[in-house]
Structure formats: structure tokens, C-alpha cells
C-alpha positions in Angstrom: 0.1 0.0 -0.3 1.5 3.4 -0.8 2.3 6.0 1.7 -1.0 8.3 2.7 -0.6 11.6 1.8 -2.7 14.3 3.1 -2.9 17.9 2.1 -4.3 21.3 3.6 -4.9 23.8 0.5 -6.7 27.0 1.8 -7.0 30.0 -0.8 -4.9 33.1 0.2 -7.3 35.4 -0.5 -8.3 36.2 3.6 -7.5 35.5 7.0 -7.7 31.7 8.1 -10.8 31.1 11.0 -11.5 28.6 13.4 -12.6 26.2 10.3 -9.5 26.3 8.6 -7.9 25.7 11.9 -10.0 22.7 12.3 -9.4 21.2 9.1 -5.8 21.8 9.3 -5.5 20.1 12.6 -7.3 17.0 11.4 -5.5 16.8 8.2 -2.2 16.9 10.0 -3.2 14.5 13.0 -4.6 12.0 10.6 -1.6 12.2 8.6 0.8 11.6 11.0 -1.7 8.6 13.0 -1.5 7.1 9.0 2.4 7.3 9.3 1.8 9.4 6.0 2.6 13.1 4.8 1.1 16.3 5.4 1.5 18.8 2.5 0.4 22.5 2.3 -1.0 24.1 -0.8 -1.9 27.4 -1.5 -5.2 27.6 -4.2 -3.9 31.0 -5.3 -5.1 30.9 -9.1 -7.6 33.8 -8.5 -5.0 36.6 -8.9 -8.0 39.4 -8.3 -8.4 37.8 -4.7 -5.5 36.5 -3.4 -2.6 38.4 -2.0 1.3 37.9 -0.9 -0.2 39.1 2.9 -2.8 36.8 3.3 -0.4 33.8 2.0 2.3 35.4 4.7 -0.7 35.3 7.3 -1.5 31.7 6.7 1.7 30.3 7.1 2.0 32.5 10.5 -1.3 30.8 11.6 0.1 27.5 10.6 3.4 27.9 12.7 1.8 29.3 15.5 -0.8 26.4 15.9 2.1 24.3 15.9 2.0 22.7 12.4 4.6 21.6 10.1 4.2 20.0 6.5 6.3 17.8 4.4 8.4 19.2 1.6 8.1 22.5 -0.5 4.6 24.4 0.0 3.0 24.4 -3.9 1.2 27.4 -5.0 -1.1 26.4 -8.0 -0.5 29.9 -9.8 2.8 28.2 -10.6 1.5 25.2 -12.0 -0.8 26.6 -14.3 0.7 24.8 -17.5 -0.8 21.4 -15.8 -3.9 23.0 -15.6 -4.4 24.3 -19.0 -2.8 20.6 -20.4 -5.6 19.0 -18.5 -8.1 21.3 -20.2 -6.7 20.9 -23.4 -7.4 17.1 -23.0 -11.1 17.8 -22.5 -11.2 20.0 -25.1 -9.7 17.7 -27.6 -12.5 15.3 -26.5 -15.4 17.9 -27.4 -16.4 18.5 -23.5 -15.4 22.1 -23.2 -17.6 24.9 -24.6 -17.0 28.6 -24.6 -20.0 30.9 -23.0 -20.5 34.0 -22.8 -23.5 34.7 -20.9 -23.5 37.6 -18.5 -24.4 37.6 -14.5 -27.4 39.9 -15.5 -28.6 38.1 -18.7 -28.5 35.0 -16.3 -30.5 36.8 -14.1 -32.8 37.8 -16.3 -33.7 34.6 -17.8 -34.2 33.1 -14.3 -36.5 35.9 -13.2 -38.5 35.7 -16.5 -38.9 31.6 -16.5 -39.7 31.7 -13.0 -42.3 34.5 -13.8 -43.7 32.3 -16.3 -44.3 29.4 -13.5 -40.9 27.7 -15.2 -38.4 26.4 -12.0 -35.0 27.5 -13.1 -32.5 24.8 -12.0 -29.8 25.7 -9.9 -26.6 23.8 -8.4 -26.2 22.5 -5.1 -24.7 25.5 -3.9 -27.9 27.8 -5.1 -26.0 29.4 -8.0 -28.6 29.1 -11.5 -27.3 26.8 -14.1 -26.4 28.5 -17.5 -28.5 27.9 -20.5 -27.5 24.7 -22.1 -24.8 24.4 -25.0 -26.3 26.0 -28.1 -28.7 28.1 -26.6 -29.1 31.8 -27.8 -28.6 33.8 -24.8 -27.1 37.9 -24.1 -23.5 38.1 -24.5 -21.0 40.8 -24.1 -19.0 41.4 -27.2 -15.5 41.4 -27.2 -15.4 39.4 -23.6 -13.3 36.5 -23.4 -15.7 33.6 -22.9 -15.9 31.6 -19.9 -15.1 27.8 -20.8 -17.5 25.5 -19.3 -17.8 21.6 -19.2 -20.6 20.0 -20.9 -21.2 17.5 -18.3 -24.1 15.4 -20.2 -21.5 14.9 -22.6 -18.8 13.8 -20.2 -21.2 11.7 -18.6 -22.0 10.0 -21.3 -18.7 8.8 -21.7 -18.5 8.0 -17.9 -21.2 6.3 -17.1 -22.1 6.1 -13.1 -19.6 7.0 -10.4 -19.2 6.9 -6.9 -16.6 7.8 -4.1 -15.4 6.3 -0.9 -16.5 8.6 2.0 -15.2 8.2 5.4 -16.7 11.6 6.7 -20.4 13.2 6.2 -23.5 12.3 7.9 -22.1 9.0 9.2 -18.0 9.9 10.1 -15.7 7.3 11.0 -17.9 4.9 8.8 -16.1 3.9 4.9 -18.8 3.8 2.3 -19.4 4.3 -1.1 -21.5 7.5 -2.3 -23.1 7.8 -5.8 -21.8 11.1 -7.4 -24.4 13.1 -9.3 -22.1 15.8 -11.5 -25.6 16.5 -13.3 -26.7 18.3 -10.2 -24.2 21.0 -11.4 -25.2 21.9 -14.6 -21.9 22.9 -17.0 -19.5 24.5 -14.5 -17.1 26.5 -15.3 -13.6 25.4 -15.9 -11.4 28.4 -16.9 -12.4 32.3 -17.3 -10.7 35.6 -18.1 -9.5 36.4 -14.5 -8.7 32.6 -13.5 -7.1 30.2 -16.1 -8.3 27.6 -14.2 -11.4 27.3 -11.9 -11.4 25.5 -8.3 -12.9 22.3 -9.4 -10.2 21.6 -12.4 -7.1 22.8 -10.3 -8.1 20.6 -7.5 -8.5 17.4 -9.2 -4.9 18.0 -11.3 -3.2 19.2 -8.2 -4.4 16.6 -5.8 -2.8 13.8 -8.6 0.3 16.0 -8.9 1.0 15.7 -5.5 -0.2 12.2 -5.1 -2.7 12.8 -2.4 -4.6 9.8 -1.3 -6.7 11.2 1.5 -8.6 14.6 1.2 -10.1 16.0 4.4 -12.2 18.9 3.9 -14.9 20.8 5.4 -18.9 19.8 4.7 -19.3 22.6 2.3 -17.5 20.8 -0.3 -19.0 17.3 -0.2 -21.2 17.9 -3.2 -18.4 19.3 -5.0 -17.2 15.9 -5.1 -19.6 15.1 -7.7 -17.6 17.3 -10.0 -14.3 16.4 -8.8 -15.4 12.8 -9.8 -16.5 13.5 -13.1 -13.3 15.4 -14.3 -11.2 12.9 -12.5 -12.5 9.9 -14.7 -12.2 12.0 -17.9 -8.8 13.0 -17.1 -7.6 9.1 -15.9 -6.4 10.7 -12.7 -7.0 8.2 -9.3 -9.5 9.3 -7.0 -8.4 9.8 -3.6 -10.4 8.5 -0.4 -13.0 11.5 0.9 -13.5 12.7 4.9 -16.0 15.7 4.9 -16.0 17.1 8.2 -18.6 19.4 9.9 -18.4 22.7 9.7 -17.6 25.1 12.6 -20.6 27.7 12.7 -20.9 31.2 14.3 -23.3 31.7 17.1 -26.3 32.4 14.4 -25.5 28.8 12.9 -23.9 30.2 9.7 -20.8 28.6 8.6 -17.7 30.8 8.8 -16.4 33.0 6.4 -13.2 34.8 5.4 -14.9 38.3 6.3 -15.9 37.0 9.8 -13.1 38.6 11.7 -14.3 37.6 15.0 -13.3 34.4 14.6 -9.9 35.0 12.3 -6.8 33.0 13.9 -4.8 36.5 13.7 -7.5 38.4 15.5 -7.9 35.9 18.4 -4.4 36.0 18.5 -4.2 39.7 18.9 -6.8 39.3 21.7 -4.5 36.9 23.4 -5.8 33.8 22.7 -3.2 31.0 22.8 -3.2 27.7 20.3 -4.3 25.8 23.3 -7.7 28.3 23.7 -8.3 27.8 19.4 -8.0 23.9 20.2 -10.8 24.4 22.7 -13.2 26.7 20.6 -13.2 23.8 18.1 -13.4 20.9 20.8 -10.2 19.5 19.6 -9.7 17.2 22.8 -12.8 15.5 21.8 -12.0 15.3 18.2 -8.2 14.1 18.9 -9.4 11.3 20.9 -11.2 9.8 18.0 -7.8 10.4 15.7 -6.6 6.4 16.5 -9.7 4.7 15.4 -10.7 7.6 12.6 -7.0 7.1 11.1 -7.6 3.1 11.0 -10.7 3.6 9.1 -9.0 6.1 6.5 -6.2 3.4 6.3 -8.3 0.8 5.4 -10.9 2.5 3.3 -10.5 0.8 -0.3 
């Protein structure tokens, strides 16, 4: 059996918060318990939002928490050629098409359909699907198109897909989950301001780094639908997935990078210690379950 490889992959577009601390601590602890490697990747393909000061803050926060990683930090922006090669492979199969629909035009289409009593489909994140490939819609002249995956065409070649999950609604139990990429419509793979979308970059980078186990928040559970389809069409291995529960604020909302009151840097500035952060995310209880959970992850095949 190959050595397990885990990764923590934040985007340097804001401050790390308590939810990131949970993901990083879980990834690190499980990697060490499994006798594996723990990698750090910075998902910085969006030049409009990712900044060097956020990257420096991420490294400072992780060091403050006492976490180390194996090897060099991988920055997605330094591997865009690999992402472009994957995109070209999908294009060669006829699975990518240009889409110039604007947000305003799409909003108008949705409103018109719903006013006529026709519900418009939305993806699991709540975003409306784009019009189907080849449909007429408003465009912006001269604007470079977004490149979308033709999900129906890709599924026709792939057939049914699933993944091994050890988290989600029944954490600590390995099971196969049926993927439903069709629920996402035709997701964007690249656009003018982002040469590689999250979906495309994450599957390419996980494969390039030999990642065997992906531990991440439950908000990305359904994104695995798209990731499995891309992995299949690109001939990439599928990691084992563990989606952990989210840390939420006092109103029950999931934390965001704009929530400064839960940012690790803000907590540090207020005098919090790494042990205080661990207490806030109930880490002692979670840490006690690491030996059992690591056995489940090692054995999940």
C-alpha cells in the first residue's frame, strides 16, 4: 500500500478562521497517525483576490498552531501549465465549450422563467445553471468567454461514478457515495480572470501531489460530484474523501473569511493561545478519536 498523503489547501484570499484550524489540525493529525505525509498547498489561481499578505498570514497562523508540513509549499499559480494541459485534453474530447452569458443576462432569464411558472434549475450551492450548450442568450461583445464543461457529454462517456467517503453524515464509517455531477449543470473550468477554476485545479493538483486522502469541510461534499467526473475523464486517481462538520457562528452560519471575530489572527491579537483555539473547536474530544478514524481511513479501499 502506498504511503498515505494528506493535504491542507487554503486559498490566500483572506484570513484563516476557526474552521480552517479544524481542517488543518485534522489533516495533520490523521496524516501523522496514518504514517503518511502532510502537504501544504496554496490555491491561489484567482489573482483578483489572492494576495501575498494573506499567504504570509496563513504560514504564520499554521506555525503558531504548531503545525509543520512535508516538502515545499505548492502554489497553484506556479502550475498553470498543468491545468492548461488538462483543459486541452477535455477540449480535445469535445467536452468544453465557450459561454458568454453575463450574470445580468442569466438573472433576467431566471426571473422570466420563474415569472412564467417554470422553475430554473440551481446547483447544490444555489447558483442558477447556465443556459444549455448552444442556446441563444445575451453576451458581452469582445469579452473572452468562460469555458464550461459539457456535463451531459462527459457523463455519456463516463457512466455511473462514486467515491469512498469516511465522513459526512456517518463519520468514521467507510462507504461508497454515488456521484451526481448532473446536479451542477455545466460548471466553469476557466475564465478570463481565472485560468483554472477550483474544480479543475484541485483534481489536477491532488493527482500531481499523489494525494490519497482529502480531508475538508462538509461545504465541499457535493463538489466531489464534479471532481469525480473530471478525475474520470482525465484518467486521474480518486482519493478517499472525509468531509468533516463545519464550525458555525452563534447564528448557525458557517464561518467565512470576512468573519474577523473568528479569524485566527484576531484571536491571537486578543491574547488567545493555540490551546484556546483548540478548545474553541472541541479539539481534545476530536483528537481522542484520531486513532480510530485513522484506522478507518487506512483501511478504506
